[in-house]
Phi, psi and omega in degrees: 000127179280133176267002180057039178246124183276124181259147169279152181301129178088000182278345184264131177266105185295324182293314182275348183055048178203171177291142180298144188298331181285349180289134182302329183265018184304310182297319181297312182292324178299315178296322181294315180292321178297322179299315180291322177299314180298317179297319179297319178296319179298314179298317181300313181295318180295322180293323177295315181298329183261011179056039178265152177297135185245044175296149186299325181292325178292319178298317179302315181298319183288325180289319184271345183081017178261164177093182183290319177270092193296323185202141177291329182235095180299154178286168182302311186282334174295319178290321176305310181299320181296316180294317180296317179296323179295318180293324176295320180294330180253032185299336180278353184245070175066018174248084185283171178299325179292325177295315179296320178297325179299316179289321179296318180294318178299316179298318181299317178296318180294321178301312180295318181297312183293324178296317184287316189259343181238357179050043183224159178265352182194170179218150172267151183296333179293343180266355182270135180217184182300320180299321179300315182295316181296320178293325179294322177299315179298317179300315182299322184277345180251278181298323182283347178055039178262141171288171187302310185294324177295319178298318180295320179295322179294317178293327176297321176294317177300319180297321178299318177297318181295320178296325177296317178298319180294319181296329179272000178080019180280343178206148177249009177264158173214085180293346180285349176297328181263004183242130181252124174276114185239122180265143174271139180292132182258130175280111183280132179276147177207163182269147175276171178300320180296319180292323175296318180297322177300318179295319182294324187267346186293129172281123189249139175274125175095144182290326184292316178297321179299315182291318179297318178300316180295317181294320179296314180294325177301317178290327177299330184254004177231339181079009180288135173286167184305310183297320180291324176295316180298324183271358184296124181238171183302323181296340179279345180263114184238141181256116183222128177052044176075015183221139175274139179233150165262119178236110184208187173237142178293135178297323186288316188245349184064018178277139178295141175225130181236117184233118174291135184279123173282174184298317184296308179296329178292321176296323180294320177298313181295331180287320186260344180219063183297141180070029183297335182299330183266003182274169177290149184300329183275354181291137180286143178286316183237148167266113190249130175284176182295154180299324180296314179294320179301314181294327178294316178292327179296327176296319177294320178299316181300319179296314181297326183267002179071029178264120184276347182288150174279109186264130168238167184297329183292340178297333178300320179294319176296322180295319177300316184292325186261285187297317187281320187252290185302321182291344179251021170086010177288128182302146184296331178295320179291319179297317180299320179294316181293327179283345181075032178282141176287325183234140180292338178299331177294320180289331183296340176299325179289325178296326177296323178298321180291326175302319179294321179295318178299320179297316179297318180297319180291326176296320178293320178297318179300324180290331183274334182294138184243019178290149182290000000 
């Protein structure tokens, strides 16, 4: 293996197979040759453990990084790129743009972190340890400006990449065994019946505010997330036994969701997509603006309706789960099915919110009671 080191004539000791000791670069070249020897031994041992052919030319390719199989142990970002490209290639099979963005964002944070704290452009998995993960968490919460749960989700994505490396035999360490990803419970905001009524009755200036209000209310009474609403087509609306149903799959989880249409969402469909029954199955029910624009208009709507809460489109889904269904006695199993949750424990978070509401209501009742 060439070390790409230029020797002066007579500087090499053929007997010792090393640079002569009087040469100024003796120590440097000795360390360099030892490094390559050590790497060759590591490759040799790994190939034996994995029952791989250990011909000398294959070992040479793996040590130097030449040949078709560039490296026995890909670097962190090479594997990241490989995973992202694979997800892009399989984008039609539950690898949405948001999933790809999640991996891209995690990689971007890791690139900045490694550059700042390790002065390097990449890392090998053998160099990653528990301290690296803990320092990365601190970086995400400080320089990365991530809240706790966002930092935990980013580390969870990093852990997935590490598990991929382990599954392919690129590393036999698992520093995540000693690291616990812990999420903080988020109090989900939702609208009350009075706030929904305010939205329904408010006279609105301009067509855009009117449309955003209708789409938001449609989600309040169906539980559809923004992406599912955007993708809702005529074929998803089915008429069975005198009742219209939404029958689709959630974009996020691919879980089936079946929601009977109440009067309000059905009126909204007829208002924005009249005569939808005679349209093609693939035609979209609504023309939906971007989520960012929708959320900007929702802030204006909240002010006009006297709602002090910070409203985003996703709050409509929380409102369906709490105010519209659970608060009116719909069993949690039915709510979970309509929301398209994989686990009922996800739906139970909304039930906890109602427990808090019950407590508040009882406190108000206690203040009004005048019994001795």
